[in-house]
C-alpha positions in Angstrom: -22.0 -7.0 27.3 -18.2 -6.7 27.5 -18.1 -9.4 30.3 -20.2 -11.7 28.1 -17.8 -11.2 25.2 -14.8 -11.9 27.4 -16.4 -15.0 28.7 -17.0 -16.2 25.2 -13.3 -15.8 24.5 -12.5 -17.8 27.7 -9.6 -15.4 28.5 -9.5 -13.1 31.5 -9.5 -9.4 30.9 -6.0 -8.7 32.1 -4.5 -11.2 29.6 -6.1 -9.3 26.7 -4.3 -6.2 27.8 -1.0 -8.1 28.2 -1.4 -9.6 24.7 -2.0 -6.1 23.2 1.1 -4.7 25.0 3.2 -7.6 24.0 2.4 -7.4 20.2 2.5 -3.6 20.1 5.9 -3.6 21.9 7.2 -6.2 19.4 5.8 -4.3 16.4 7.0 -0.8 17.3 10.3 -2.1 18.8 11.2 -4.0 15.6 10.2 -1.1 13.4 12.2 1.6 15.2 15.2 -0.7 15.6 15.2 -1.4 11.8 14.6 2.1 10.8 17.3 3.4 13.1 19.9 1.0 11.6 18.8 2.1 8.1 19.1 5.8 8.9 22.6 5.3 10.3 23.6 3.6 7.1 22.0 6.3 5.0 23.8 9.0 7.0 27.2 7.2 6.6 26.7 6.9 2.8 25.4 10.5 2.5 28.5 11.9 4.4 30.8 9.9 2.1 29.1 11.4 -0.9 28.9 15.0 0.3 32.2 15.3 2.2 33.9 17.0 -0.7 31.2 19.6 -1.0 31.3 20.2 2.8 35.1 20.8 2.6 34.9 22.8 -0.6 32.3 25.2 0.7 33.7 25.3 4.2 30.4 24.1 5.8 30.6 24.5 9.7 30.5 21.2 11.7 27.6 22.5 13.8 25.6 23.3 10.7 26.3 19.8 9.2 25.1 18.1 12.4 22.3 20.3 13.7 21.1 22.1 10.6 21.5 19.4 8.0 21.4 15.9 9.5 19.0 16.6 12.4 16.6 18.0 9.9 17.5 15.1 7.6 16.1 12.4 9.9 12.3 13.1 9.8 12.2 13.1 6.0 14.0 9.7 5.6 12.1 8.1 8.5 8.9 9.0 6.7 10.3 8.0 3.3 11.0 4.4 4.4 8.2 4.1 6.9 5.8 2.0 4.7 8.5 -0.5 3.6 9.9 -1.0 7.1 6.5 -1.2 8.7 5.9 -4.2 6.4 9.3 -5.7 7.1 8.8 -5.3 10.9 5.4 -7.0 10.8 6.7 -9.9 8.6 9.8 -10.3 10.7 8.4 -10.5 14.2 5.1 -12.2 13.3 7.1 -14.9 11.5 9.1 -15.4 14.6 5.9 -15.6 16.7 4.5 -18.2 14.2 7.8 -20.1 14.2 7.8 -20.3 18.0 4.1 -21.5 17.8 3.1 -18.5 19.8 0.3 -17.6 17.4 -1.0 -21.2 17.5 -1.1 -21.0 21.3 -3.0 -17.7 21.2 -5.6 -19.0 18.7 -5.9 -22.3 20.6 -6.5 -20.5 23.9 -9.6 -18.9 22.5 -8.3 -15.6 21.0 -9.9 -15.1 17.6 -7.8 -14.1 14.6 -9.8 -10.9 14.4 -9.0 -10.1 18.0 -5.4 -10.9 17.3 -5.4 -8.2 14.7 -6.4 -5.4 17.2 -2.9 -4.6 18.6 -1.5 -4.7 15.0 -4.1 -2.1 13.9 -3.4 0.0 17.0 0.4 0.0 16.3 -0.2 0.7 12.6 -2.6 3.5 13.4 0.1 5.1 15.7 2.6 5.0 12.8 -0.1 6.3 10.3 -0.8 9.3 12.6 2.9 9.8 13.0 3.4 9.8 9.2 0.5 12.3 8.7 2.0 14.7 11.2 5.5 14.3 9.7 4.3 14.7 6.1 2.0 17.7 6.6 3.5 19.7 9.5 7.0 18.6 10.7 8.8 17.7 7.5 8.0 20.9 5.7 9.6 22.8 8.6 12.7 20.5 8.9 13.1 20.5 5.1 13.3 24.2 5.0 16.5 24.1 7.2 17.9 21.1 5.3 17.3 22.5 1.8 18.6 26.0 2.8 21.8 24.3 3.9 22.0 22.3 0.7 21.6 25.4 -1.5 24.3 27.2 0.4 26.9 24.5 0.8 26.0 21.7 -1.7 24.1 22.7 -4.8 21.5 25.1 -6.2 18.2 23.4 -6.7 16.5 26.1 -8.7 16.0 26.1 -12.4 14.0 28.4 -14.7 11.2 27.7 -17.2 13.1 30.0 -19.7 11.3 29.2 -22.9 7.7 30.2 -23.9 6.3 30.9 -20.4 2.5 31.4 -20.3 0.9 32.8 -17.1 -2.7 33.6 -16.2 -2.1 36.4 -13.7 -5.8 37.1 -13.0 -9.1 36.1 -14.6 -9.1 37.1 -18.2 -5.5 38.4 -18.2 -2.6 36.4 -19.7 1.1 37.1 -19.8 3.7 35.6 -22.1 7.5 35.7 -22.2 9.5 34.0 -24.8 12.6 33.8 -22.7 13.6 34.7 -19.1 16.9 35.3 -17.3 16.6 34.4 -13.6 20.0 36.1 -12.7 19.0 39.5 -14.2 15.3 39.2 -13.6 14.6 40.1 -17.2 12.5 38.6 -20.0 12.4 39.1 -23.7 9.5 39.3 -26.2 6.9 40.0 -23.6 3.2 40.3 -24.2 0.1 41.0 -22.0 -3.4 40.4 -23.1 -6.8 41.2 -21.4 -10.1 39.7 -22.4 -13.7 40.3 -21.4 -16.9 38.8 -22.7 -16.6 40.6 -26.0 -13.1 39.4 -26.7 -9.7 41.1 -26.6 -9.8 44.6 -25.1 -6.1 45.3 -24.4 -2.7 44.0 -25.6 0.8 45.2 -25.0 4.0 43.9 -26.5 7.5 44.7 -25.6 11.0 43.6 -26.6 12.2 43.5 -23.0 10.8 43.5 -19.5 12.9 43.8 -16.3 12.3 44.0 -12.6 13.4 47.0 -10.6 14.1 46.0 -7.0 14.0 49.6 -5.6 10.6 50.5 -7.0 9.1 47.0 -6.9 7.8 47.4 -10.4 8.3 46.0 -13.9 9.7 48.2 -16.7 9.0 47.4 -20.3 11.2 48.6 -23.2 10.3 49.2 -26.8 6.6 48.6 -26.3 3.5 48.8 -28.4 0.0 48.8 -26.8 -3.4 48.4 -28.3 -6.6 49.3 -26.5 -9.9 48.2 -28.2 -13.3 49.8 -27.5 -15.9 48.4 -29.7 -14.9 49.4 -33.3 -12.2 51.9 -32.0 -8.6 50.9 -31.5 -5.9 53.1 -29.9 -2.3 52.3 -30.5 0.6 53.7 -28.5 4.3 53.1 -28.8 7.2 54.1 -26.5 10.8 53.4 -25.4 10.3 52.6 -21.7 7.4 52.5 -19.3 6.9 51.3 -15.7 3.9 49.1 -15.1 2.2 47.3 -12.3 1.8 43.6 -13.2 0.7 41.2 -10.4 3.8 39.0 -11.0 7.0 38.6 -9.1 10.4 37.5 -10.5 10.0 34.2 -8.6 6.8 33.5 -10.5 9.0 32.8 -13.6 11.2 30.3 -11.7 10.4 26.8 -10.6 11.9 25.3 -7.5 11.7 21.5 -7.6 11.7 21.4 -3.8 8.8 23.9 -3.4 6.3 21.3 -2.3 8.7 19.8 0.3 8.8 23.0 2.4 5.0 23.7 2.4 2.7 22.6 5.2 -0.7 21.2 4.0 -2.5 24.5 4.4 0.3 26.4 2.5 0.2 23.8 -0.3 -3.5 24.2 -0.7 -3.2 27.9 -1.0 -0.2 27.5 -3.4 -2.3 25.3 -5.7 -5.2 27.8 -5.6 -2.8 30.5 -6.8 -1.3 28.3 -9.5 -4.8 27.5 -10.8 -5.6 31.2 -11.0 -2.4 31.8 -13.0 -3.1 28.9 -15.3 0.1 27.0 -14.6 0.4 23.7 -16.4 2.1 21.9 -13.6 -0.7 22.4 -11.0 -1.8 18.8 -11.4 1.6 17.6 -10.1 1.1 19.6 -7.0 -2.5 18.3 -6.5 -1.1 14.8 -6.7 1.4 15.7 -4.0 -1.4 17.2 -1.8 -3.6 14.1 -2.0 -0.6 11.8 -1.6 0.1 13.4 1.8 -3.1 12.0 3.1 -3.4 8.7 1.1 0.1 7.3 1.4 0.2 7.2 5.3 -2.7 4.8 5.2 -0.5 2.4 3.3 0.9 1.6 6.7 -2.3 0.0 7.9 -2.9 -1.9 4.6 0.6 -3.3 4.5 0.3 -4.3 8.1 -2.8 -6.4 7.4 -1.1 -8.0 4.4 2.0 -8.7 6.5 0.0 -10.4 9.3 -1.9 -12.5 6.8 1.3 -13.7 5.1 3.4 -14.4 8.2 0.9 -15.7 10.7 1.3 -19.3 9.4 4.4 -21.3 10.1 6.2 -22.1 6.8 9.0 -24.5 6.1 11.2 -21.8 4.6 10.8 -19.7 7.8 11.2 -15.9 7.8 13.1 -15.8 4.6 10.1 -16.9 2.4 7.8 -14.4 4.2 10.3 -11.6 3.9 10.8 -12.3 0.2 7.0 -12.3 -0.6 6.5 -9.3 1.6 9.2 -7.2 0.0 8.0 -8.1 -3.4 4.4 -7.0 -2.6 5.7 -3.8 -1.0 7.7 -2.8 -4.1 4.7 -3.7 -6.3 2.6 -1.4 -4.1 5.2 1.5 -4.3 5.5 0.9 -8.1 1.7 1.0 -8.5 1.7 4.3 -6.5 4.2 5.8 -9.0 2.4 4.6 -12.1 -0.9 6.0 -10.9 0.7 9.3 -10.1 2.2 9.5 -13.6 -1.3 8.8 -15.1 -2.7 11.7 -13.0 0.1 14.1 -13.9 0.4 13.4 -17.6 -3.0 11.7 -18.4 -6.6 12.3 -17.7 -6.8 10.5 -14.4 -8.2 12.5 -11.5 -5.4 13.2 -9.0 -7.7 12.3 -6.0 -8.6 8.9 -7.6 -5.0 8.3 -8.8 -3.5 8.5 -5.3 -6.2 6.3 -3.7 -6.3 3.6 -6.4 -3.2 1.7 -4.9 -4.8 1.8 -1.5 -8.1 0.5 -2.8 -6.5 -2.3 -4.9 -4.2 -3.5 -2.1 -6.9 -3.0 0.5 -8.9 -5.6 -1.4 -5.9 -7.8 -1.6 -5.4 -7.4 2.2 -9.1 -8.4 2.8 -8.7 -11.5 0.6 -5.5 -12.6 2.4 -7.1 -12.1 5.8 -10.0 -14.3 4.8 -7.7 -17.2 3.8 -5.3 -16.7 6.7 -5.2 -19.5 9.3 -7.8 -19.0 12.0 
């Protein structure tokens, strides 16, 4: 069957392998060359921006190079992977078309569908690389990079210090009007427990603080109410220690939390946030689904790039690059818009992160159908 298929193409088997290697080498070579140049420029600009912080906080040279910038590389390679995949495809395919190499391939019996195979193979390699980077490698390297940033550049932590609501376990809710991260203390605290009959316990306190030695919370000037049917017991006191399944860090939000979590860790983190009733859980779900959906943009953008640049144009590479970059930014913009709708609207996170892939996948199929054969 394979022999019959090759005879139909009128091309000997070894030439097919040579063609694959040629296009894959061109694709990946152009991509890694372009992304390397970009990363070098980003590092130069980043050093010029942070040099004062490095000097001010006496950051060691070895730490700058091996802890910060070595860990810096995977994140930015993955960040620009989709854009530079597209640019690489447009650039080298336009050159092939300009040199009439694609015309020669098609004229010799290679179908356009067959021509796509090495592109898809190379794009799949980059997609797998992106999946590995996003879900396993970057969380590890980000930990070192962000730890260095917090020590020598800035503190990324902030606190949800007004009207904090937490569901700490099913039917149990905690509230703090204000919280001080430095002193691990909150003010105007309340804890409520409910069952099927309604409220069964409530405690209010003017102040709650964390004791590091005992690993417990202490509440000051408290009043508790325990309800059993028609009976209600009220107690008041000055200070009491209590076991509440909350830690001081549960009252803080780190904007970089998601970046240092592997995929499995992120799933567990989301499960815990759902249990606690955190309002920002949707944003983390969007991040989780994006880690899988976005790497597939590499394949979609590759197909669009081949479709646009496989025909020789009078304007040359410039026209193809202009159209390609415009489409890529539309794609990225569409991703951000759908994520916003998922985070602040009623759009399902899973659907939101896949909508751009679905829409631009349809565009890719349409462009492939009208591409020169």
